[in-house]
N, C-alpha and C positions, 0 to 999 in steps of 0.2 A: 172684795172680801169673799171668803169662802162660804158658799151657801148652806152647807149642812155638814154633819160629822163625817159621813162617808166620803164626800168629795174633799173635805179637809184632809183626811188621811191620804187619799189618793194624790192630792195636790202636794202635800208635804213629802210624800214618798218620791214624787217626780222631782221636786226641788232638791231633795237629798241626793238623788241620782245625778242630777245636773251639777250640783255643787261638788259632788264626789268626782265626776269626770273633769270638771273645770279645775279642780285642785290637784289632779294627778292621782286620784283614787282614794279609797276608803282609808288606807293607812296614813295618808297625808292629813286627812280630816281628823283622824284620831290624834295626830301629833299637834294639830292646830288648836283643838278644843278639848276641854276637860271631859272626863267621863260624866260628870254631873250635867254639864251643858248638853252633851249628846243625849243623855237620858231624858232631859226635859224636851228636847226636840223630837226624839223618836217616840216618847210616851208622854205627850202633853197632859197636864193636869188642868181641870176646869175649862176645857176647850168647848167652844160651841156658842149657841145662842141662849139667851135667857128671856123668853117671851114674857111680856107684861112686867118688865123690870122697872124699878123705881128711877133708875138713872142709867144712861148709856152715852158713852163718848167715843169718838174716833179721832186719833191723832196720826199725823203723817210726818215723816222726815222728808222735807222737800229735796234734800241733797241726794238721797239714795232711793227714795220711793217706798221705804218700809212703812207699813200701816199697822196700827194696833187699835183694836176696839175692845173696850171694857164695858160690861153691863153688870149692874149690881142691884140687889134687893137689900134694903136697910130696915132694921127694926130697932127702934130706940136710937142709939148712936152706934150700932154695930152692923158690920157687913155680914149678913147672914147667908147670902148667896152671891157668887161672882162667877162670871164666865169671860173668856177672852177669845178673840179671833185675831190672827196675825197673818200678814202677808209680807214676805221679804226674805231676808237672809236667815241662815240657821241661828245665829245669836239673837236676832230679833224675836224669832218664834220661841226660842228657849227662854228668853227674858220675860216674854208674855206669860208663859206657863209658870215660871218661878215667881213672878210678881203675884199672880192670882193665888198661888199656894201660900205665899207669905202674908197676904192681907185677908184671906178667907177667915171669917170668924173674928176678926180683929175689930176694935173700936175705930171710929173715924180718926180719933186723935192718934192712935197707934199707926194707922195707915199713913197719916200725914207725917209722922216721924220717920218713916222708912227712908233710909239713906242709900245712896248709890253703892256704898261699900257693902251694905246688907245684901243687896241684889247680886252684886258681883260675887260675893261669897257663896250665895245660894246656887250659883251656876258654876262654882269652882274656878272662877277667874274668867277674864275676857282678854283676848289679844288687844293691843292698843288700837288697832284698826277697827275693832268691833265695839268700842266704848259707846258709840252712838246708840246701840241697842238698849243699853241700860238707861240712857238719857230719854229715849222714846218711851220706855216703860214708866219712868218717873213722871214724865210729862202727862202720860195718860192718867196716872193716879191723881195728879194735881187737878187735871180737867174734870175727873170724876167727882172729886171732893167739891169742886166749885159747882158742878151741876147739882149735886145733892143739896147744897146750901142755897141754891137759887129758888 
């Protein structure tokens, strides 16, 4: 996991450069991913730690190694604060950011009702090969809600 905000950005920039080189440059990445997805990757919302949180979970995709951690504070039945940390591919990081943005301030029932289609729409679509990123994010929400109710 990324230890702090500064290194998060340094690590994501390094991953972005590596992804860019591996994919044949920035123009190819722009063709692969939507502007919304790239915006969430380059300008993540709700990134970082949430010290003293009410619940924190970490899920990993064993097939590709992507990791997503969610931490939240709950008041009543509402998510009043949320943070995410992600390590993995560009879509996994973008889905972590979009997920946090979608459930921040929502009730637990609203968070539970989040569908894959909602998340995919929030990132402007996902290539077929990147569908695992949305599944990882939804698995994290499910784990978080379970942890809250425990």
